[in-house]
MDAnalysis code that builds the backbone (N, CA, C; Angstrom):
import MDAnalysis as mda
import numpy as np

u = mda.Universe.empty(468, n_residues=156, atom_resindex=np.repeat(np.arange(156), 3), trajectory=True)
u.add_TopologyAttr("name", ["N", "CA", "C"] * 156)
u.add_TopologyAttr("resid", np.arange(1, 157))
u.add_TopologyAttr("resname", ["MET", "PHE", "SER", "ILE", "LEU", "SER", "LYS", "TYR", "SER", "ASP", "ILE", "ILE", "LYS", "ARG", "THR", "ASP", "ILE", "VAL", "THR", "TYR", "GLU", "PHE", "GLU", "GLU", "ASN", "GLN", "VAL", "ARG", "ILE", "LYS", "ILE", "GLU", "LEU", "GLU", "LEU", "THR", "ASP", "GLY", "SER", "LEU", "LEU", "ILE", "ILE", "LYS", "ASP", "TYR", "LYS", "PHE", "SER", "ASN", "ASN", "THR", "ARG", "LYS", "TYR", "ALA", "TYR", "HIS", "TRP", "MET", "GLY", "SER", "ASP", "ARG", "LYS", "LEU", "LYS", "ILE", "ARG", "TRP", "ASP", "ASN", "ALA", "PRO", "HIS", "TRP", "ASP", "SER", "VAL", "SER", "THR", "PHE", "PRO", "HIS", "HIS", "LYS", "HIS", "VAL", "GLY", "ARG", "ASN", "GLU", "ASN", "ILE", "LEU", "ILE", "SER", "THR", "ASP", "THR", "ASP", "ILE", "GLU", "SER", "VAL", "LEU", "ASP", "TYR", "ILE", "LYS", "LYS", "ILE", "LEU", "LYS", "SER", "PRO", "GLN", "PRO", "LEU", "SER", "PRO", "SER", "LEU", "LEU", "THR", "ALA", "PHE", "ARG", "PRO", "VAL", "PRO", "PHE", "PHE", "VAL", "THR", "LYS", "ALA", "LEU", "ARG", "HIS", "LYS", "GLY", "ILE", "PHE", "ILE", "ILE", "PHE", "THR", "PHE", "VAL", "SER", "SER", "CYS", "LEU", "CYS", "GLY"])
u.atoms.positions = np.array([
    [-5.652, -13.787, -1.551],
    [-5.805, -12.297, -2.438],
    [-5.512, -12.833, -3.695],
    [-4.528, -13.863, -4.148],
    [-4.136, -14.054, -5.996],
    [-5.449, -14.809, -6.090],
    [-6.306, -15.540, -5.386],
    [-7.857, -16.185, -5.991],
    [-8.605, -14.840, -6.917],
    [-8.771, -14.075, -5.847],
    [-9.574, -12.915, -5.690],
    [-9.080, -12.506, -7.060],
    [-7.407, -11.894, -6.925],
    [-7.379, -11.287, -8.186],
    [-7.583, -11.965, -9.239],
    [-7.345, -13.262, -9.795],
    [-7.895, -14.286, -10.439],
    [-9.361, -13.961, -11.098],
    [-10.136, -14.053, -9.937],
    [-11.579, -13.638, -10.372],
    [-11.749, -12.425, -11.623],
    [-10.774, -11.428, -10.818],
    [-11.033, -9.899, -12.138],
    [-9.775, -10.036, -13.075],
    [-9.660, -11.184, -13.651],
    [-8.943, -11.346, -14.569],
    [-9.472, -10.811, -16.077],
    [-10.635, -10.003, -16.327],
    [-11.243, -9.791, -17.413],
    [-10.795, -7.977, -17.644],
    [-10.764, -7.497, -16.597],
    [-10.794, -6.207, -16.640],
    [-8.578, -5.765, -15.637],
    [-8.061, -6.766, -15.245],
    [-6.519, -6.393, -14.904],
    [-5.934, -7.228, -16.078],
    [-5.400, -5.791, -16.549],
    [-4.159, -5.904, -17.912],
    [-2.201, -6.629, -17.196],
    [-2.557, -6.007, -16.116],
    [-1.185, -6.263, -15.633],
    [-0.576, -6.358, -14.384],
    [-0.413, -7.132, -13.603],
    [-0.093, -7.223, -11.989],
    [1.579, -6.957, -11.056],
    [1.329, -5.890, -10.217],
    [2.960, -6.004, -10.349],
    [2.789, -6.070, -8.688],
    [3.572, -7.150, -8.348],
    [3.317, -7.386, -7.279],
    [4.587, -6.398, -6.263],
    [4.514, -5.109, -5.220],
    [5.420, -4.619, -4.937],
    [6.126, -5.332, -3.576],
    [5.358, -5.266, -2.544],
    [5.563, -5.989, -0.923],
    [4.665, -7.299, -0.788],
    [4.867, -8.361, -0.263],
    [4.320, -9.274, -0.492],
    [5.076, -10.047, 1.125],
    [4.736, -9.492, 2.112],
    [5.354, -9.854, 3.145],
    [4.508, -10.509, 4.998],
    [4.660, -11.478, 5.384],
    [4.140, -12.722, 6.223],
    [5.213, -12.688, 7.256],
    [4.442, -12.286, 8.204],
    [5.599, -12.470, 9.929],
    [4.938, -13.365, 10.639],
    [4.657, -14.266, 11.101],
    [4.006, -15.144, 11.981],
    [2.535, -14.156, 11.897],
    [1.644, -12.856, 12.618],
    [0.054, -13.033, 13.298],
    [0.407, -11.202, 11.677],
    [1.346, -11.096, 11.118],
    [1.054, -9.946, 10.537],
    [1.459, -9.848, 9.080],
    [0.542, -9.232, 7.948],
    [0.622, -9.338, 6.435],
    [1.003, -7.876, 5.856],
    [1.612, -7.816, 5.524],
    [1.932, -7.009, 4.147],
    [2.106, -7.108, 2.618],
    [0.862, -5.988, 2.463],
    [0.519, -5.986, 0.465],
    [1.021, -4.958, 0.290],
    [1.313, -4.898, -0.470],
    [0.903, -4.023, -1.622],
    [1.456, -4.690, -3.760],
    [0.017, -3.782, -3.791],
    [0.322, -4.535, -4.862],
    [-0.304, -3.362, -6.192],
    [-0.125, -3.192, -7.429],
    [-0.128, -2.057, -8.493],
    [-0.479, -3.029, -9.495],
    [-2.681, -2.833, -9.332],
    [-2.651, -3.136, -11.085],
    [-2.847, -2.550, -12.662],
    [-3.070, -2.901, -13.153],
    [-3.230, -1.776, -14.669],
    [-4.418, -2.464, -14.864],
    [-5.437, -1.761, -14.973],
    [-6.559, -2.703, -15.704],
    [-6.693, -1.872, -17.403],
    [-7.465, -2.940, -17.894],
    [-7.559, -2.567, -19.076],
    [-8.049, -1.885, -20.007],
    [-8.708, -0.662, -19.446],
    [-8.688, 0.679, -19.096],
    [-8.195, 2.103, -19.383],
    [-6.447, 1.077, -19.010],
    [-5.751, 2.105, -18.750],
    [-5.428, 2.855, -17.422],
    [-5.972, 2.888, -16.827],
    [-6.134, 3.383, -15.284],
    [-5.472, 2.203, -14.196],
    [-4.705, 2.626, -13.422],
    [-4.448, 2.120, -12.140],
    [-5.017, 1.954, -10.636],
    [-4.778, 0.441, -10.270],
    [-5.447, 0.124, -8.441],
    [-3.786, 0.463, -8.069],
    [-3.464, 1.017, -7.280],
    [-2.787, 0.203, -5.755],
    [-3.072, 0.057, -4.646],
    [-3.191, -1.600, -4.486],
    [-3.870, -1.893, -2.675],
    [-2.712, -2.299, -2.390],
    [-2.861, -1.898, -1.293],
    [-2.489, -1.904, 0.622],
    [-2.989, -2.392, 1.024],
    [-2.464, -3.145, 1.806],
    [-3.524, -3.804, 2.963],
    [-2.350, -4.689, 4.045],
    [-2.448, -4.449, 5.509],
    [-1.510, -4.420, 6.127],
    [-2.951, -5.038, 7.270],
    [-2.198, -6.311, 7.876],
    [-2.796, -6.501, 9.218],
    [-1.865, -7.117, 10.039],
    [-1.792, -6.149, 10.925],
    [-0.621, -6.459, 11.833],
    [-1.341, -7.440, 13.532],
    [-0.343, -7.948, 14.097],
    [-0.289, -8.397, 14.973],
    [-1.792, -8.406, 16.290],
    [-2.008, -7.672, 16.518],
    [-3.217, -7.221, 17.402],
    [-4.263, -7.379, 16.815],
    [-4.249, -7.834, 15.519],
    [-5.264, -8.158, 14.939],
    [-5.871, -7.083, 14.285],
    [-5.480, -5.647, 14.095],
    [-6.615, -4.749, 13.220],
    [-5.607, -4.637, 11.817],
    [-6.183, -3.948, 10.910],
    [-6.268, -3.632, 9.992],
    [-6.203, -2.857, 9.562],
    [-4.750, -2.293, 7.784],
    [-5.273, -0.566, 7.600],
    [-5.072, -1.195, 6.079],
    [-6.414, -0.192, 6.081],
    [-6.201, -0.444, 4.189],
    [-6.037, 1.011, 3.037],
    [-5.700, 0.651, 1.881],
    [-5.772, 1.659, 1.120],
    [-5.746, 1.403, -0.133],
    [-6.962, 1.494, -0.903],
    [-6.739, 1.048, -2.043],
    [-7.450, 2.954, -3.132],
    [-6.226, 2.927, -4.139],
    [-6.018, 4.240, -4.720],
    [-6.222, 3.810, -5.983],
    [-7.509, 4.212, -6.562],
    [-7.664, 4.216, -8.276],
    [-7.577, 5.164, -9.088],
    [-6.409, 5.145, -10.273],
    [-6.705, 6.375, -10.580],
    [-6.373, 5.923, -12.278],
    [-7.193, 7.559, -12.889],
    [-7.231, 6.870, -14.769],
    [-6.084, 6.907, -15.042],
    [-6.148, 6.945, -15.986],
    [-5.030, 6.638, -17.338],
    [-4.704, 7.846, -17.150],
    [-4.340, 8.953, -16.556],
    [-3.725, 10.673, -16.613],
    [-2.921, 10.407, -15.041],
    [-3.051, 9.035, -14.395],
    [-3.113, 9.222, -12.803],
    [-3.270, 10.423, -12.092],
    [-4.974, 10.692, -12.754],
    [-5.436, 11.722, -11.225],
    [-6.278, 10.722, -10.778],
    [-6.665, 11.009, -9.211],
    [-7.552, 10.216, -8.400],
    [-8.705, 9.647, -9.202],
    [-9.745, 9.208, -9.180],
    [-10.439, 8.557, -9.308],
    [-11.245, 8.390, -8.049],
    [-11.390, 7.263, -7.022],
    [-11.263, 6.747, -6.008],
    [-10.443, 6.457, -5.560],
    [-10.126, 7.095, -3.611],
    [-9.324, 6.397, -3.042],
    [-10.372, 5.556, -1.745],
    [-10.202, 4.070, -1.460],
    [-10.780, 3.446, -0.216],
    [-10.005, 3.474, 0.485],
    [-10.190, 3.901, 1.903],
    [-9.184, 3.903, 3.178],
    [-9.553, 3.969, 4.443],
    [-8.473, 3.381, 5.380],
    [-9.594, 3.149, 6.704],
    [-9.393, 4.459, 7.782],
    [-8.046, 5.217, 7.162],
    [-7.006, 6.027, 8.036],
    [-8.607, 6.911, 9.239],
    [-8.496, 6.788, 10.183],
    [-9.306, 7.736, 11.424],
    [-9.110, 9.031, 10.978],
    [-9.402, 9.694, 10.201],
    [-9.298, 11.132, 9.789],
    [-10.649, 11.888, 10.137],
    [-11.472, 11.123, 9.224],
    [-12.953, 11.442, 9.032],
    [-14.540, 11.024, 9.920],
    [-14.454, 11.332, 11.433],
    [-14.711, 10.721, 12.680],
    [-16.562, 10.909, 11.901],
    [-16.028, 12.075, 11.678],
    [-17.862, 12.342, 11.148],
    [-19.066, 11.852, 10.663],
    [-18.074, 10.719, 8.989],
    [-18.363, 9.944, 8.732],
    [-19.001, 8.533, 8.710],
    [-20.604, 8.549, 8.394],
    [-21.250, 7.708, 9.214],
    [-20.175, 6.358, 9.551],
    [-19.581, 6.295, 8.238],
    [-19.130, 4.278, 8.290],
    [-17.202, 4.200, 8.878],
    [-17.024, 5.323, 9.905],
    [-16.058, 5.739, 10.064],
    [-15.386, 4.511, 10.818],
    [-14.074, 3.887, 10.486],
    [-13.703, 5.088, 10.244],
    [-13.422, 4.516, 8.134],
    [-13.738, 3.581, 7.670],
    [-14.370, 3.483, 6.512],
    [-14.572, 4.926, 5.527],
    [-13.549, 5.093, 4.307],
    [-14.530, 6.109, 3.934],
    [-13.951, 5.843, 2.665],
    [-14.265, 6.941, 1.810],
    [-13.704, 7.020, 0.578],
    [-13.809, 8.181, -0.364],
    [-12.436, 8.882, -1.210],
    [-12.328, 9.980, -1.178],
    [-12.865, 9.938, -3.312],
    [-13.853, 10.620, -3.476],
    [-13.790, 10.446, -4.938],
    [-13.649, 11.597, -5.768],
    [-12.691, 11.802, -6.885],
    [-12.634, 12.987, -7.268],
    [-11.327, 13.456, -6.846],
    [-11.344, 14.063, -5.715],
    [-10.306, 15.122, -4.826],
    [-10.173, 14.233, -3.518],
    [-8.835, 14.651, -2.940],
    [-9.067, 14.193, -0.965],
    [-10.091, 14.606, -0.729],
    [-10.247, 16.284, -0.434],
    [-11.080, 16.844, 0.007],
    [-12.544, 15.927, -0.301],
    [-13.268, 15.339, -1.042],
    [-14.389, 14.994, -1.293],
    [-14.691, 13.996, -0.811],
    [-15.063, 13.654, 1.018],
    [-15.204, 12.775, 1.727],
    [-16.324, 12.099, 0.976],
    [-16.724, 10.559, 1.128],
    [-17.773, 9.837, 0.956],
    [-17.832, 8.552, 1.879],
    [-19.470, 8.274, 2.648],
    [-19.132, 7.358, 2.834],
    [-18.569, 5.863, 2.041],
    [-18.089, 5.094, 2.929],
    [-18.204, 3.439, 1.996],
    [-17.945, 2.039, 3.176],
    [-18.712, 1.409, 2.159],
    [-18.823, -0.388, 2.675],
    [-17.868, -0.922, 2.298],
    [-17.255, -0.543, 1.346],
    [-16.442, -0.837, 0.615],
    [-15.184, -1.457, 1.488],
    [-14.369, -2.142, 1.987],
    [-13.657, -2.455, 2.792],
    [-12.423, -2.935, 2.345],
    [-13.127, -4.641, 1.881],
    [-12.000, -5.289, 0.963],
    [-11.385, -4.730, -0.624],
    [-10.379, -5.536, -0.437],
    [-10.794, -5.958, -2.356],
    [-10.835, -6.352, -3.201],
    [-11.935, -7.202, -2.414],
    [-12.946, -7.654, -3.624],
    [-14.242, -7.053, -3.752],
    [-14.672, -6.262, -2.705],
    [-15.773, -5.797, -2.720],
    [-15.325, -4.084, -3.988],
    [-14.305, -3.834, -3.558],
    [-13.403, -2.307, -5.054],
    [-13.324, -3.171, -6.468],
    [-12.846, -3.815, -5.927],
    [-12.908, -4.574, -7.728],
    [-14.043, -4.635, -8.269],
    [-14.806, -5.232, -7.682],
    [-16.750, -5.910, -8.165],
    [-17.168, -4.004, -7.942],
    [-16.937, -2.950, -7.324],
    [-17.137, -2.133, -7.835],
    [-16.641, -1.060, -8.818],
    [-15.487, -1.325, -9.658],
    [-14.373, -0.989, -10.902],
    [-15.365, -1.378, -11.717],
    [-15.135, -2.774, -11.475],
    [-15.447, -3.920, -12.578],
    [-17.295, -3.670, -13.273],
    [-17.916, -2.637, -11.887],
    [-19.829, -2.322, -12.672],
    [-19.364, -1.293, -13.568],
    [-18.497, -0.620, -13.250],
    [-17.853, 1.024, -13.763],
    [-17.004, 0.471, -15.087],
    [-16.823, -0.603, -15.285],
    [-15.746, -0.358, -16.471],
    [-16.675, -1.365, -17.791],
    [-17.283, -2.149, -16.734],
    [-18.320, -2.748, -17.611],
    [-19.273, -1.948, -18.140],
    [-20.053, -1.258, -17.665],
    [-20.981, -0.198, -17.664],
    [-20.711, 0.767, -19.637],
    [-22.174, 0.126, -20.030],
    [-22.035, 0.374, -21.521],
    [-21.996, 1.863, -21.752],
    [-22.143, 2.764, -20.980],
    [-21.922, 3.640, -21.002],
    [-20.644, 4.891, -20.395],
    [-19.707, 5.196, -20.573],
    [-18.750, 5.627, -19.706],
    [-20.128, 6.556, -18.595],
    [-19.608, 6.300, -17.608],
    [-19.568, 7.435, -16.322],
    [-18.922, 8.521, -16.212],
    [-19.595, 9.492, -16.117],
    [-19.013, 10.793, -15.558],
    [-18.306, 10.900, -13.745],
    [-17.465, 11.509, -13.669],
    [-16.950, 11.069, -12.583],
    [-18.144, 11.654, -11.451],
    [-18.964, 12.227, -11.588],
    [-20.272, 12.570, -11.404],
    [-21.249, 11.245, -10.473],
    [-20.934, 10.468, -11.698],
    [-22.110, 9.066, -11.329],
    [-20.854, 8.344, -11.073],
    [-19.292, 8.327, -10.336],
    [-19.074, 7.660, -9.813],
    [-19.167, 6.777, -9.050],
    [-19.886, 7.455, -8.255],
    [-21.351, 6.699, -6.257],
    [-22.470, 6.002, -7.495],
    [-22.915, 6.184, -8.458],
    [-24.572, 5.718, -8.616],
    [-24.868, 3.889, -8.358],
    [-24.651, 3.823, -7.167],
    [-25.590, 2.370, -8.118],
    [-26.327, 1.518, -6.562],
    [-25.998, 1.880, -4.981],
    [-27.510, 1.806, -4.538],
    [-27.735, 2.970, -3.681],
    [-28.831, 3.164, -3.391],
    [-29.068, 4.144, -2.386],
    [-29.139, 4.604, -1.371],
    [-28.400, 5.559, -0.890],
    [-27.755, 5.916, 1.046],
    [-27.458, 6.706, 1.266],
    [-28.048, 6.804, 2.591],
    [-28.092, 8.258, 2.917],
    [-27.368, 8.289, 3.759],
    [-26.681, 9.196, 3.905],
    [-24.876, 9.677, 4.527],
    [-24.885, 11.058, 4.893],
    [-23.860, 11.016, 5.937],
    [-23.080, 12.253, 5.998],
    [-21.849, 12.391, 5.124],
    [-22.098, 13.901, 4.368],
    [-21.168, 14.963, 4.038],
    [-20.223, 15.537, 5.018],
    [-18.178, 15.195, 4.451],
    [-17.871, 15.876, 4.913],
    [-16.825, 16.653, 4.261],
    [-16.887, 18.406, 3.958],
    [-16.622, 18.466, 3.190],
    [-15.041, 19.542, 4.005],
    [-13.092, 19.178, 3.508],
    [-12.772, 20.226, 4.387],
    [-12.550, 21.199, 2.923],
    [-12.383, 22.702, 3.593],
    [-11.663, 23.336, 3.022],
    [-10.470, 24.146, 3.362],
    [-9.320, 24.559, 2.838],
    [-8.232, 25.136, 2.796],
    [-8.417, 26.855, 2.654],
    [-8.945, 27.573, 3.879],
    [-8.233, 28.727, 3.710],
    [-7.107, 29.818, 4.288],
    [-6.602, 30.161, 3.385],
    [-5.440, 31.122, 4.201],
    [-4.256, 30.279, 5.578],
    [-4.585, 28.802, 5.240],
    [-3.671, 27.892, 6.228],
    [-4.533, 27.480, 7.583],
    [-6.128, 27.321, 6.856],
    [-7.168, 27.591, 8.116],
    [-7.783, 26.020, 7.669],
    [-7.330, 24.813, 7.918],
    [-8.417, 24.020, 7.723],
    [-10.037, 23.964, 8.450],
    [-11.751, 24.512, 7.819],
    [-12.759, 24.998, 7.575],
    [-13.389, 23.139, 7.287],
    [-13.970, 22.838, 8.570],
    [-14.590, 21.411, 7.948],
    [-16.435, 21.144, 8.599],
    [-16.927, 20.751, 7.741],
    [-17.964, 21.415, 7.803],
    [-18.647, 19.508, 6.861],
    [-19.804, 19.266, 7.973],
    [-21.069, 18.388, 7.212],
    [-22.377, 18.128, 7.075],
    [-22.960, 17.567, 6.576],
    [-23.826, 18.129, 5.881],
    [-25.195, 16.630, 5.739],
    [-25.902, 16.283, 6.062],
    [-26.660, 15.242, 5.449],
    [-27.126, 15.346, 4.498],
    [-27.299, 14.215, 3.363],
    [-27.507, 14.108, 2.255],
    [-27.632, 12.459, 1.712],
    [-28.569, 12.466, 0.621],
    [-28.705, 11.017, 0.294],
    [-28.622, 11.240, -1.620],
    [-27.617, 10.106, -2.131],
    [-27.569, 10.044, -3.496],
    [-27.555, 8.254, -3.297],
    [-27.577, 8.392, -5.031],
    [-26.834, 6.830, -5.200],
    [-25.444, 6.051, -5.135],
    [-25.116, 5.136, -4.086],
    [-24.090, 5.685, -3.319],
    [-23.875, 3.785, -3.377],
    [-22.401, 3.549, -4.323],
    [-22.048, 2.155, -3.779],
    [-20.929, 2.455, -2.888],
])
């Protein structure tokens, strides 16, 4: 993990290791990274003794509002990359995700931070063309309405 983080020292301003535990075949990691633009990336990565893994990489702007969260919580089974997905801008805005480890997430963030012009939130996914299913969840009068449609865009 630390060799991976050192590879991105040009975009990492501060590293706080909150949890770093090993027990036989289990690993629990929680790290907070302050990035050079003032944004914050919270890394949670767990490997269990049965060799399954749970992760969440929560990237917030300097205002601490969600930019993107990549995770594998099994909530969105209609997403073609299930259980891997990302929340862009809002928790309800679910997109496919092939970024399933910290290195690919940091590569993605580095592309955005090093881009010559600031990217608007609507362009945060503009890196490669991918057809995908978009699942939206709306809450109306206490009832969740979930719908899915096929789309294509330049997605990272």
